[in-house]
N, CA, C, O and the ligand as a Tripos MOL2 file, in Angstrom:
@<TRIPOS>MOLECULE
protein
  289   287    73     0     0
PROTEIN
NO_CHARGES

@<TRIPOS>ATOM
      1 N          -6.6640    4.1670   -6.5340 N.3       1 MET1
      2 CA         -5.4030    5.0340   -5.7670 C.3       1 MET1
      3 C          -5.3650    4.6790   -4.5850 C.2       1 MET1
      4 O          -6.3700    4.5890   -3.8800 O.2       1 MET1
      5 N          -4.0900    4.4060   -4.1750 N.am      2 SER2
      6 CA         -3.9630    3.6040   -2.8440 C.3       2 SER2
      7 C          -3.6850    4.8930   -1.7890 C.2       2 SER2
      8 O          -2.9430    5.8280   -2.0890 O.2       2 SER2
      9 N          -4.2520    4.8110   -0.7730 N.am      3 ALA3
     10 CA         -3.8160    5.7950    0.3310 C.3       3 ALA3
     11 C          -2.7760    5.2120    1.3320 C.2       3 ALA3
     12 O          -2.5210    5.7540    2.4070 O.2       3 ALA3
     13 N          -2.2050    4.0770    0.8980 N.am      4 VAL4
     14 CA         -1.2890    3.4780    1.9260 C.3       4 VAL4
     15 C           0.1780    3.9640    1.5430 C.2       4 VAL4
     16 O           0.5790    3.7450    0.4000 O.2       4 VAL4
     17 N           0.8000    4.4650    2.2500 N.am      5 ALA5
     18 CA          2.2980    5.0130    2.2420 C.3       5 ALA5
     19 C           3.0890    4.3380    3.0280 C.2       5 ALA5
     20 O           2.6690    3.9530    4.1200 O.2       5 ALA5
     21 N           4.5410    4.0410    2.5590 N.am      6 GLU6
     22 CA          5.3200    3.7510    3.7340 C.3       6 GLU6
     23 C           6.0130    4.7580    4.3930 C.2       6 GLU6
     24 O           6.4480    5.8010    3.9070 O.2       6 GLU6
     25 N           6.0860    4.3410    5.6050 N.am      7 VAL7
     26 CA          6.8070    5.3430    6.6860 C.3       7 VAL7
     27 C           7.9860    4.6180    7.0770 C.2       7 VAL7
     28 O           7.8660    3.5370    7.6540 O.2       7 VAL7
     29 N           9.1920    5.1430    6.8000 N.am      8 LEU8
     30 CA         10.3390    4.4240    7.4510 C.3       8 LEU8
     31 C          11.0270    5.2980    8.3030 C.2       8 LEU8
     32 O          11.0210    6.5220    8.1690 O.2       8 LEU8
     33 N          11.6140    4.6840    9.1700 N.am      9 SER9
     34 CA         12.4680    5.7340   10.0720 C.3       9 SER9
     35 C          11.6430    6.6130   11.0760 C.2       9 SER9
     36 O          12.1950    7.2450   11.9770 O.2       9 SER9
     37 N          10.3730    6.6130   10.8790 N.am     10 THR10
     38 CA          9.6810    7.6310   11.6420 C.3      10 THR10
     39 C           9.3050    7.1330   13.0730 C.2      10 THR10
     40 O           9.2040    7.9570   13.9830 O.2      10 THR10
     41 N           9.1140    5.9130   13.2740 N.am     11 VAL11
     42 CA          8.6420    5.2630   14.4630 C.3      11 VAL11
     43 C           9.8290    4.3730   14.9200 C.2      11 VAL11
     44 O          10.3300    3.5940   14.1090 O.2      11 VAL11
     45 N          10.3080    4.4620   16.2230 N.am     12 THR12
     46 CA         11.4210    3.5220   16.6600 C.3      12 THR12
     47 C          10.4470    2.6170   17.7940 C.2      12 THR12
     48 O           9.9500    3.0050   18.8510 O.2      12 THR12
     49 N          10.3930    1.4200   17.2120 N.am     13 LEU13
     50 CA          9.6660    0.4980   18.4870 C.3      13 LEU13
     51 C          10.4900   -0.6460   18.8660 C.2      13 LEU13
     52 O          11.2180   -1.3020   18.1210 O.2      13 LEU13
     53 N          10.2960   -0.7980   20.0610 N.am     14 LYS14
     54 CA         11.1540   -2.0730   20.6860 C.3      14 LYS14
     55 C          10.2550   -3.2640   20.8540 C.2      14 LYS14
     56 O           9.9820   -3.7290   21.9600 O.2      14 LYS14
     57 N           9.8410   -3.7040   19.8110 N.am     15 GLY15
     58 CA          9.1450   -5.0570   19.9620 C.3      15 GLY15
     59 C           7.6240   -4.5540   19.3160 C.2      15 GLY15
     60 O           7.4400   -3.8210   18.3440 O.2      15 GLY15
     61 N           6.7260   -5.1330   20.1010 N.am     16 ASP16
     62 CA          5.3440   -5.2390   19.8350 C.3      16 ASP16
     63 C           4.6290   -3.6360   19.9290 C.2      16 ASP16
     64 O           4.5870   -3.1150   21.0430 O.2      16 ASP16
     65 N           4.2090   -3.0650   19.0250 N.am     17 PRO17
     66 CA          3.6330   -1.7600   19.4150 C.3      17 PRO17
     67 C           2.4290   -1.8270   19.8840 C.2      17 PRO17
     68 O           1.8590   -0.7420   20.0000 O.2      17 PRO17
     69 N           1.7630   -2.9130   20.2420 N.am     18 ARG18
     70 CA          0.7150   -2.9810   21.1660 C.3      18 ARG18
     71 C           1.0180   -2.9320   22.4780 C.2      18 ARG18
     72 O           0.0650   -2.8190   23.2490 O.2      18 ARG18
     73 N           2.1930   -2.9930   22.9600 N.am     19 CYS19
     74 CA          2.6510   -2.6910   24.1620 C.3      19 CYS19
     75 C           3.7390   -1.7810   24.3950 C.2      19 CYS19
     76 O           4.3580   -1.7540   25.4580 O.2      19 CYS19
     77 N           3.9550   -1.1070   23.5060 N.am     20 SER20
     78 CA          5.0670   -0.1930   23.3310 C.3      20 SER20
     79 C           4.3150    1.1810   22.7110 C.2      20 SER20
     80 O           3.1010    1.3480   22.5970 O.2      20 SER20
     81 N           5.4190    2.1370   22.3360 N.am     21 GLU21
     82 CA          4.8940    3.2190   21.9890 C.3      21 GLU21
     83 C           4.2730    3.1820   20.7210 C.2      21 GLU21
     84 O           4.7970    2.5560   19.7990 O.2      21 GLU21
     85 N           2.9290    3.9490   20.5480 N.am     22 LEU22
     86 CA          2.2490    3.8160   19.1470 C.3      22 LEU22
     87 C           2.5540    4.8310   18.3970 C.2      22 LEU22
     88 O           2.9750    5.8740   18.9000 O.2      22 LEU22
     89 N           2.3860    4.6760   17.0510 N.am     23 PRO23
     90 CA          2.5420    5.8290   16.0540 C.3      23 PRO23
     91 C           1.3780    6.4780   16.0870 C.2      23 PRO23
     92 O           0.3590    6.0470   16.6270 O.2      23 PRO23
     93 N           1.5040    7.6630   15.4430 N.am     24 THR24
     94 CA          0.4600    8.6130   15.3000 C.3      24 THR24
     95 C           0.0070    8.8530   13.7890 C.2      24 THR24
     96 O           0.8150    8.4480   12.9530 O.2      24 THR24
     97 N          -0.9960    9.3650   13.3740 N.am     25 CYS25
     98 CA         -1.4020    9.5280   12.1510 C.3      25 CYS25
     99 C          -0.7590   10.6490   11.5490 C.2      25 CYS25
    100 O          -1.0000   11.7330   12.0800 O.2      25 CYS25
    101 N           0.2190   10.6370   10.2880 N.am     26 PRO26
    102 CA          0.9330   11.5850    9.8680 C.3      26 PRO26
    103 C           0.0260   12.5660    9.1910 C.2      26 PRO26
    104 O           0.5000   13.6060    8.7350 O.2      26 PRO26
    105 N          -1.4400   12.2530    9.0880 N.am     27 VAL27
    106 CA         -2.4150   13.2910    8.5320 C.3      27 VAL27
    107 C          -2.9530   14.1920    9.3820 C.2      27 VAL27
    108 O          -3.0110   15.4040    9.1770 O.2      27 VAL27
    109 N          -3.4360   13.4850   10.5470 N.am     28 CYS28
    110 CA         -4.2850   14.1710   11.5720 C.3      28 CYS28
    111 C          -3.7800   14.0720   12.9190 C.2      28 CYS28
    112 O          -4.3000   14.5780   13.9140 O.2      28 CYS28
    113 N          -2.6820   13.3540   12.8720 N.am     29 ALA29
    114 CA         -1.8920   13.2140   14.1960 C.3      29 ALA29
    115 C          -2.6900   12.4590   15.2620 C.2      29 ALA29
    116 O          -2.3230   12.5640   16.4320 O.2      29 ALA29
    117 N          -3.6250   11.7980   14.9900 N.am     30 ASP30
    118 CA         -4.5470   10.8930   15.9060 C.3      30 ASP30
    119 C          -3.6630    9.7000   16.4700 C.2      30 ASP30
    120 O          -2.9390    9.0980   15.6770 O.2      30 ASP30
    121 N          -3.6880    9.4250   17.4790 N.am     31 SER31
    122 CA         -3.0130    8.2470   18.0330 C.3      31 SER31
    123 C          -3.5800    6.8710   17.2540 C.2      31 SER31
    124 O          -4.7940    6.7770   17.0740 O.2      31 SER31
    125 N          -2.7870    5.9350   16.8510 N.am     32 MET32
    126 CA         -3.0870    4.6150   16.4310 C.3      32 MET32
    127 C          -3.2950    3.8090   17.5040 C.2      32 MET32
    128 O          -2.4110    3.7130   18.3560 O.2      32 MET32
    129 N          -4.4610    3.1320   17.6190 N.am     33 VAL33
    130 CA         -4.7700    2.0920   18.7730 C.3      33 VAL33
    131 C          -4.2650    0.6320   18.5720 C.2      33 VAL33
    132 O          -3.9100   -0.0550   19.5300 O.2      33 VAL33
    133 N          -4.2490    0.2500   17.4690 N.am     34 ALA34
    134 CA         -3.8060   -1.1760   17.2110 C.3      34 ALA34
    135 C          -3.6040   -1.2020   15.8300 C.2      34 ALA34
    136 O          -4.2540   -0.3890   15.1730 O.2      34 ALA34
    137 N          -2.7380   -2.0640   15.1650 N.am     35 ALA35
    138 CA         -2.2870   -2.4230   13.8020 C.3      35 ALA35
    139 C          -3.3730   -3.1940   13.4290 C.2      35 ALA35
    140 O          -3.8720   -4.0470   14.1640 O.2      35 ALA35
    141 N          -3.8060   -2.8920   12.1700 N.am     36 GLU36
    142 CA         -4.7420   -3.9280   11.4600 C.3      36 GLU36
    143 C          -4.2620   -4.9450   10.9690 C.2      36 GLU36
    144 O          -5.0200   -5.8920   10.7600 O.2      36 GLU36
    145 N          -2.7920   -5.0510   10.6250 N.am     37 ALA37
    146 CA         -2.1900   -6.3110   10.1730 C.3      37 ALA37
    147 C          -0.6700   -6.2070   10.5780 C.2      37 ALA37
    148 O          -0.2070   -5.1400   10.9800 O.2      37 ALA37
    149 N           0.0110   -7.2280   10.4710 N.am     38 SER38
    150 CA          1.3550   -7.1680   10.6130 C.3      38 SER38
    151 C           1.9960   -8.3260    9.7000 C.2      38 SER38
    152 O           1.2730   -9.2260    9.2750 O.2      38 SER38
    153 N           3.3020   -8.2850    9.4230 N.am     39 ALA39
    154 CA          3.7960   -9.2790    8.6380 C.3      39 ALA39
    155 C           5.3650   -9.3200    8.7430 C.2      39 ALA39
    156 O           6.0180   -8.2770    8.7950 O.2      39 ALA39
    157 N           5.9000  -10.4700    8.7700 N.am     40 TYR40
    158 CA          7.2810  -10.2250    8.7470 C.3      40 TYR40
    159 C           7.9050  -10.2790    7.1470 C.2      40 TYR40
    160 O           7.5570  -10.9600    6.1820 O.2      40 TYR40
    161 N           8.8560   -9.3710    7.2890 N.am     41 ILE41
    162 CA          9.3290   -9.0770    5.7910 C.3      41 ILE41
    163 C          10.6740   -9.9540    5.8120 C.2      41 ILE41
    164 O          11.0770  -10.4410    4.7560 O.2      41 ILE41
    165 N          11.3110  -10.1390    6.9180 N.am     42 SER42
    166 CA         12.3650  -11.0130    6.9400 C.3      42 SER42
    167 C          12.3710  -11.3400    8.2870 C.2      42 SER42
    168 O          11.4780  -10.9880    9.0590 O.2      42 SER42
    169 N          13.7190  -12.2580    8.7280 N.am     43 ASP43
    170 CA         13.5660  -12.5890   10.1300 C.3      43 ASP43
    171 C          13.5800  -11.4970   11.0690 C.2      43 ASP43
    172 O          13.1820  -11.5520   12.2320 O.2      43 ASP43
    173 N          14.0980  -10.4400   10.4380 N.am     44 HIS44
    174 CA         14.5920   -9.3190   11.5570 C.3      44 HIS44
    175 C          13.7530   -7.9410   11.0910 C.2      44 HIS44
    176 O          14.0270   -6.8420   11.5730 O.2      44 HIS44
    177 N          12.8330   -8.1140   10.2220 N.am     45 VAL45
    178 CA         11.8430   -6.8440    9.8560 C.3      45 VAL45
    179 C          10.3940   -7.3980    9.9110 C.2      45 VAL45
    180 O          10.0040   -8.3770    9.2760 O.2      45 VAL45
    181 N           9.6980   -6.6930   10.6990 N.am     46 ILE46
    182 CA          8.1430   -6.7270   10.7840 C.3      46 ILE46
    183 C           7.6040   -5.6440   10.3450 C.2      46 ILE46
    184 O           8.0890   -4.5770   10.7240 O.2      46 ILE46
    185 N           6.4190   -5.6450    9.3980 N.am     47 SER47
    186 CA          5.7450   -4.5280    8.9980 C.3      47 SER47
    187 C           4.4110   -4.4350    9.8580 C.2      47 SER47
    188 O           3.8630   -5.4680   10.2420 O.2      47 SER47
    189 N           3.9030   -3.1830   10.1510 N.am     48 TYR48
    190 CA          2.7050   -3.2350   10.3470 C.3      48 TYR48
    191 C           1.6010   -2.2170    9.7040 C.2      48 TYR48
    192 O           1.9150   -1.0390    9.5310 O.2      48 TYR48
    193 N           0.4430   -2.6420    9.3930 N.am     49 LEU49
    194 CA         -0.3780   -1.8490    8.7420 C.3      49 LEU49
    195 C          -1.3790   -1.1590    9.7550 C.2      49 LEU49
    196 O          -2.1060   -1.7710   10.5380 O.2      49 LEU49
    197 N          -1.3000    0.1990    9.6160 N.am     50 TRP50
    198 CA         -2.1710    0.9740   10.3720 C.3      50 TRP50
    199 C          -3.2470    1.8170    9.4800 C.2      50 TRP50
    200 O          -2.9380    2.4680    8.4830 O.2      50 TRP50
    201 N          -4.5580    1.6910   10.0100 N.am     51 THR51
    202 CA         -5.5990    2.5640    9.5560 C.3      51 THR51
    203 C          -6.0940    3.5040   10.4940 C.2      51 THR51
    204 O          -6.5840    3.0380   11.5220 O.2      51 THR51
    205 N          -6.0620    4.8770   10.3300 N.am     52 CYS52
    206 CA         -6.7210    5.9280   11.0440 C.3      52 CYS52
    207 C          -8.0910    5.7070   11.3130 C.2      52 CYS52
    208 O          -8.8070    5.6360   10.3140 O.2      52 CYS52
    209 N          -8.5510    5.6000   12.2520 N.am     53 ASP53
    210 CA         -9.8810    5.7620   12.5510 C.3      53 ASP53
    211 C         -10.6640    7.0640   12.2200 C.2      53 ASP53
    212 O         -11.8440    7.1300   11.8750 O.2      53 ASP53
    213 N          -9.6820    8.2070   12.4090 N.am     54 THR54
    214 CA        -10.2910    9.5650   12.2680 C.3      54 THR54
    215 C         -10.4710    9.9380   10.8890 C.2      54 THR54
    216 O         -11.5580   10.4000   10.5440 O.2      54 THR54
    217 N          -9.4150    9.7750    9.9520 N.am     55 CYS55
    218 CA         -9.3350   10.2380    8.4630 C.3      55 CYS55
    219 C          -9.5710    9.0310    7.7210 C.2      55 CYS55
    220 O         -10.3850    9.0640    6.7970 O.2      55 CYS55
    221 N          -8.8990    7.8580    8.0370 N.am     56 GLY56
    222 CA         -8.8680    6.9130    7.1080 C.3      56 GLY56
    223 C          -7.6020    6.4670    6.3170 C.2      56 GLY56
    224 O          -7.4220    5.6330    5.4300 O.2      56 GLY56
    225 N          -6.8720    7.2560    6.9150 N.am     57 TYR57
    226 CA         -5.4120    7.3100    6.1800 C.3      57 TYR57
    227 C          -4.8120    5.9690    6.6020 C.2      57 TYR57
    228 O          -4.9050    5.6010    7.7730 O.2      57 TYR57
    229 N          -4.1470    5.1690    5.5940 N.am     58 GLY58
    230 CA         -3.4510    4.1190    5.8800 C.3      58 GLY58
    231 C          -2.0500    4.2750    5.6590 C.2      58 GLY58
    232 O          -1.6040    4.8980    4.6950 O.2      58 GLY58
    233 N          -1.3180    3.7020    6.5610 N.am     59 PHE59
    234 CA          0.1340    3.6940    6.3800 C.3      59 PHE59
    235 C           0.8660    2.2800    7.1260 C.2      59 PHE59
    236 O           0.3980    1.5390    7.9900 O.2      59 PHE59
    237 N           2.1410    2.2390    6.4490 N.am     60 VAL60
    238 CA          2.6490    1.0380    6.9330 C.3      60 VAL60
    239 C           4.1130    1.4720    7.8010 C.2      60 VAL60
    240 O           4.8110    2.4010    7.3930 O.2      60 VAL60
    241 N           4.4050    0.8280    8.8050 N.am     61 THR61
    242 CA          5.6620    1.0220    9.5660 C.3      61 THR61
    243 C           6.3350   -0.2200    9.3470 C.2      61 THR61
    244 O           5.7770   -1.2960    9.1320 O.2      61 THR61
    245 N           7.6940    0.0100    9.4190 N.am     62 LYS62
    246 CA          8.7560   -1.1560    9.4420 C.3      62 LYS62
    247 C           9.7610   -1.1470   10.6420 C.2      62 LYS62
    248 O          10.4420   -0.1500   10.8820 O.2      62 LYS62
    249 N           9.8250   -2.2120   11.3370 N.am     63 HIS63
    250 CA         10.3620   -2.4220   12.5320 C.3      63 HIS63
    251 C          11.4300   -3.3300   12.5220 C.2      63 HIS63
    252 O          11.2360   -4.3870   11.9210 O.2      63 HIS63
    253 N          12.6250   -3.1260   13.1130 N.am     64 ALA64
    254 CA         13.6510   -4.0440   13.3120 C.3      64 ALA64
    255 C          13.1860   -4.7700   14.4020 C.2      64 ALA64
    256 O          12.7410   -4.1680   15.3800 O.2      64 ALA64
    257 N          13.2350   -6.1510   14.3580 N.am     65 VAL65
    258 CA         12.7890   -7.0660   15.3160 C.3      65 VAL65
    259 C          14.1650   -7.6110   15.9520 C.2      65 VAL65
    260 O          14.9710   -8.1490   15.1930 O.2      65 VAL65
    261 N          14.4000   -7.5100   17.0590 N.am     66 LYS66
    262 CA         15.7580   -8.0740   17.6890 C.3      66 LYS66
    263 C          15.5170   -9.3330   18.7040 C.2      66 LYS66
    264 O          16.3810   -9.9870   19.2890 O.2      66 LYS66
    265 N          13.9840   -9.5000   18.7490 N.am     67 GLN67
    266 CA         13.6140  -10.3880   19.7200 C.3      67 GLN67
    267 C          12.2340  -11.0020   19.3090 C.2      67 GLN67
    268 O          11.4700  -10.2260   18.7350 O.2      67 GLN67
    269 N          11.8640  -12.1070   19.4890 N.am     68 ARG68
    270 CA         10.4030  -12.3650   19.2210 C.3      68 ARG68
    271 C           9.5180  -11.4480   20.2170 C.2      68 ARG68
    272 O           9.9090  -10.9930   21.2910 O.2      68 ARG68
    273 N           8.0340  -11.2470   19.5390 N.am     69 LEU69
    274 CA          7.5080  -10.3530   20.2240 C.3      69 LEU69
    275 C           7.1580  -10.8460   21.3360 C.2      69 LEU69
    276 O           6.6930  -11.9850   21.3630 O.2      69 LEU69
    277 N           7.3210  -10.0200   22.6150 N.am     70 VAL70
    278 CA          6.8630  -10.2810   24.0010 C.3      70 VAL70
    279 C           6.2230   -9.1310   24.6120 C.2      70 VAL70
    280 O           6.6350   -7.9730   24.6760 O.2      70 VAL70
    281 N           4.9350   -9.7430   25.1390 N.am     71 CYS71
    282 CA          4.2030   -8.5800   25.5020 C.3      71 CYS71
    283 C           3.5940   -8.9750   27.0060 C.2      71 CYS71
    284 O           2.5360   -9.5710   27.2040 O.2      71 CYS71
    285 N           4.3790   -8.5700   27.8500 N.am     72 ASN72
    286 CA          3.9620   -8.8140   29.2860 C.3      72 ASN72
    287 C           3.4980   -7.6420   30.0570 C.2      72 ASN72
    288 O           3.1460   -7.7740   31.2290 O.2      72 ASN72
    289 ZN         -5.6210   10.2390   10.6080 Zn       73 ZN73
@<TRIPOS>BOND
     1     1     2 1
     2     2     3 1
     3     3     4 2
     4     3     5 am
     5     5     6 1
     6     6     7 1
     7     7     8 2
     8     7     9 am
     9     9    10 1
    10    10    11 1
    11    11    12 2
    12    11    13 am
    13    13    14 1
    14    14    15 1
    15    15    16 2
    16    15    17 am
    17    17    18 1
    18    18    19 1
    19    19    20 2
    20    19    21 am
    21    21    22 1
    22    22    23 1
    23    23    24 2
    24    23    25 am
    25    25    26 1
    26    26    27 1
    27    27    28 2
    28    27    29 am
    29    29    30 1
    30    30    31 1
    31    31    32 2
    32    31    33 am
    33    33    34 1
    34    34    35 1
    35    35    36 2
    36    35    37 am
    37    37    38 1
    38    38    39 1
    39    39    40 2
    40    39    41 am
    41    41    42 1
    42    42    43 1
    43    43    44 2
    44    43    45 am
    45    45    46 1
    46    46    47 1
    47    47    48 2
    48    47    49 am
    49    49    50 1
    50    50    51 1
    51    51    52 2
    52    51    53 am
    53    53    54 1
    54    54    55 1
    55    55    56 2
    56    55    57 am
    57    57    58 1
    58    58    59 1
    59    59    60 2
    60    59    61 am
    61    61    62 1
    62    62    63 1
    63    63    64 2
    64    63    65 am
    65    65    66 1
    66    66    67 1
    67    67    68 2
    68    67    69 am
    69    69    70 1
    70    70    71 1
    71    71    72 2
    72    71    73 am
    73    73    74 1
    74    74    75 1
    75    75    76 2
    76    75    77 am
    77    77    78 1
    78    78    79 1
    79    79    80 2
    80    79    81 am
    81    81    82 1
    82    82    83 1
    83    83    84 2
    84    83    85 am
    85    85    86 1
    86    86    87 1
    87    87    88 2
    88    87    89 am
    89    89    90 1
    90    90    91 1
    91    91    92 2
    92    91    93 am
    93    93    94 1
    94    94    95 1
    95    95    96 2
    96    95    97 am
    97    97    98 1
    98    98    99 1
    99    99   100 2
   100    99   101 am
   101   101   102 1
   102   102   103 1
   103   103   104 2
   104   103   105 am
   105   105   106 1
   106   106   107 1
   107   107   108 2
   108   107   109 am
   109   109   110 1
   110   110   111 1
   111   111   112 2
   112   111   113 am
   113   113   114 1
   114   114   115 1
   115   115   116 2
   116   115   117 am
   117   117   118 1
   118   118   119 1
   119   119   120 2
   120   119   121 am
   121   121   122 1
   122   122   123 1
   123   123   124 2
   124   123   125 am
   125   125   126 1
   126   126   127 1
   127   127   128 2
   128   127   129 am
   129   129   130 1
   130   130   131 1
   131   131   132 2
   132   131   133 am
   133   133   134 1
   134   134   135 1
   135   135   136 2
   136   135   137 am
   137   137   138 1
   138   138   139 1
   139   139   140 2
   140   139   141 am
   141   141   142 1
   142   142   143 1
   143   143   144 2
   144   143   145 am
   145   145   146 1
   146   146   147 1
   147   147   148 2
   148   147   149 am
   149   149   150 1
   150   150   151 1
   151   151   152 2
   152   151   153 am
   153   153   154 1
   154   154   155 1
   155   155   156 2
   156   155   157 am
   157   157   158 1
   158   158   159 1
   159   159   160 2
   160   159   161 am
   161   161   162 1
   162   162   163 1
   163   163   164 2
   164   163   165 am
   165   165   166 1
   166   166   167 1
   167   167   168 2
   168   167   169 am
   169   169   170 1
   170   170   171 1
   171   171   172 2
   172   171   173 am
   173   173   174 1
   174   174   175 1
   175   175   176 2
   176   175   177 am
   177   177   178 1
   178   178   179 1
   179   179   180 2
   180   179   181 am
   181   181   182 1
   182   182   183 1
   183   183   184 2
   184   183   185 am
   185   185   186 1
   186   186   187 1
   187   187   188 2
   188   187   189 am
   189   189   190 1
   190   190   191 1
   191   191   192 2
   192   191   193 am
   193   193   194 1
   194   194   195 1
   195   195   196 2
   196   195   197 am
   197   197   198 1
   198   198   199 1
   199   199   200 2
   200   199   201 am
   201   201   202 1
   202   202   203 1
   203   203   204 2
   204   203   205 am
   205   205   206 1
   206   206   207 1
   207   207   208 2
   208   207   209 am
   209   209   210 1
   210   210   211 1
   211   211   212 2
   212   211   213 am
   213   213   214 1
   214   214   215 1
   215   215   216 2
   216   215   217 am
   217   217   218 1
   218   218   219 1
   219   219   220 2
   220   219   221 am
   221   221   222 1
   222   222   223 1
   223   223   224 2
   224   223   225 am
   225   225   226 1
   226   226   227 1
   227   227   228 2
   228   227   229 am
   229   229   230 1
   230   230   231 1
   231   231   232 2
   232   231   233 am
   233   233   234 1
   234   234   235 1
   235   235   236 2
   236   235   237 am
   237   237   238 1
   238   238   239 1
   239   239   240 2
   240   239   241 am
   241   241   242 1
   242   242   243 1
   243   243   244 2
   244   243   245 am
   245   245   246 1
   246   246   247 1
   247   247   248 2
   248   247   249 am
   249   249   250 1
   250   250   251 1
   251   251   252 2
   252   251   253 am
   253   253   254 1
   254   254   255 1
   255   255   256 2
   256   255   257 am
   257   257   258 1
   258   258   259 1
   259   259   260 2
   260   259   261 am
   261   261   262 1
   262   262   263 1
   263   263   264 2
   264   263   265 am
   265   265   266 1
   266   266   267 1
   267   267   268 2
   268   267   269 am
   269   269   270 1
   270   270   271 1
   271   271   272 2
   272   271   273 am
   273   273   274 1
   274   274   275 1
   275   275   276 2
   276   275   277 am
   277   277   278 1
   278   278   279 1
   279   279   280 2
   280   279   281 am
   281   281   282 1
   282   282   283 1
   283   283   284 2
   284   283   285 am
   285   285   286 1
   286   286   287 1
   287   287   288 2
@<TRIPOS>SUBSTRUCTURE
     1 MET1         2 RESIDUE 1 A MET
     2 SER2         6 RESIDUE 1 A SER
     3 ALA3        10 RESIDUE 1 A ALA
     4 VAL4        14 RESIDUE 1 A VAL
     5 ALA5        18 RESIDUE 1 A ALA
     6 GLU6        22 RESIDUE 1 A GLU
     7 VAL7        26 RESIDUE 1 A VAL
     8 LEU8        30 RESIDUE 1 A LEU
     9 SER9        34 RESIDUE 1 A SER
    10 THR10       38 RESIDUE 1 A THR
    11 VAL11       42 RESIDUE 1 A VAL
    12 THR12       46 RESIDUE 1 A THR
    13 LEU13       50 RESIDUE 1 A LEU
    14 LYS14       54 RESIDUE 1 A LYS
    15 GLY15       58 RESIDUE 1 A GLY
    16 ASP16       62 RESIDUE 1 A ASP
    17 PRO17       66 RESIDUE 1 A PRO
    18 ARG18       70 RESIDUE 1 A ARG
    19 CYS19       74 RESIDUE 1 A CYS
    20 SER20       78 RESIDUE 1 A SER
    21 GLU21       82 RESIDUE 1 A GLU
    22 LEU22       86 RESIDUE 1 A LEU
    23 PRO23       90 RESIDUE 1 A PRO
    24 THR24       94 RESIDUE 1 A THR
    25 CYS25       98 RESIDUE 1 A CYS
    26 PRO26      102 RESIDUE 1 A PRO
    27 VAL27      106 RESIDUE 1 A VAL
    28 CYS28      110 RESIDUE 1 A CYS
    29 ALA29      114 RESIDUE 1 A ALA
    30 ASP30      118 RESIDUE 1 A ASP
    31 SER31      122 RESIDUE 1 A SER
    32 MET32      126 RESIDUE 1 A MET
    33 VAL33      130 RESIDUE 1 A VAL
    34 ALA34      134 RESIDUE 1 A ALA
    35 ALA35      138 RESIDUE 1 A ALA
    36 GLU36      142 RESIDUE 1 A GLU
    37 ALA37      146 RESIDUE 1 A ALA
    38 SER38      150 RESIDUE 1 A SER
    39 ALA39      154 RESIDUE 1 A ALA
    40 TYR40      158 RESIDUE 1 A TYR
    41 ILE41      162 RESIDUE 1 A ILE
    42 SER42      166 RESIDUE 1 A SER
    43 ASP43      170 RESIDUE 1 A ASP
    44 HIS44      174 RESIDUE 1 A HIS
    45 VAL45      178 RESIDUE 1 A VAL
    46 ILE46      182 RESIDUE 1 A ILE
    47 SER47      186 RESIDUE 1 A SER
    48 TYR48      190 RESIDUE 1 A TYR
    49 LEU49      194 RESIDUE 1 A LEU
    50 TRP50      198 RESIDUE 1 A TRP
    51 THR51      202 RESIDUE 1 A THR
    52 CYS52      206 RESIDUE 1 A CYS
    53 ASP53      210 RESIDUE 1 A ASP
    54 THR54      214 RESIDUE 1 A THR
    55 CYS55      218 RESIDUE 1 A CYS
    56 GLY56      222 RESIDUE 1 A GLY
    57 TYR57      226 RESIDUE 1 A TYR
    58 GLY58      230 RESIDUE 1 A GLY
    59 PHE59      234 RESIDUE 1 A PHE
    60 VAL60      238 RESIDUE 1 A VAL
    61 THR61      242 RESIDUE 1 A THR
    62 LYS62      246 RESIDUE 1 A LYS
    63 HIS63      250 RESIDUE 1 A HIS
    64 ALA64      254 RESIDUE 1 A ALA
    65 VAL65      258 RESIDUE 1 A VAL
    66 LYS66      262 RESIDUE 1 A LYS
    67 GLN67      266 RESIDUE 1 A GLN
    68 ARG68      270 RESIDUE 1 A ARG
    69 LEU69      274 RESIDUE 1 A LEU
    70 VAL70      278 RESIDUE 1 A VAL
    71 CYS71      282 RESIDUE 1 A CYS
    72 ASN72      286 RESIDUE 1 A ASN
    73 ZN73       289 GROUP 0 **** ****
């Protein structure tokens, strides 16, 4: 049984979540620190896999990418 759920349109990020607003766990509302993994779904959509350190819940967010990730 997978604990991973897709979360769409719940988090709006402008680029790299590591230097932007971070999502929170939908179960315990703990703040996510860093994505476990990321993958480009298409040229304009990137997905991030998050795992909550507190409750272990995993979820995926998808984000529209309008530019290459820049984190300055
Ligand atoms: Zn949690």
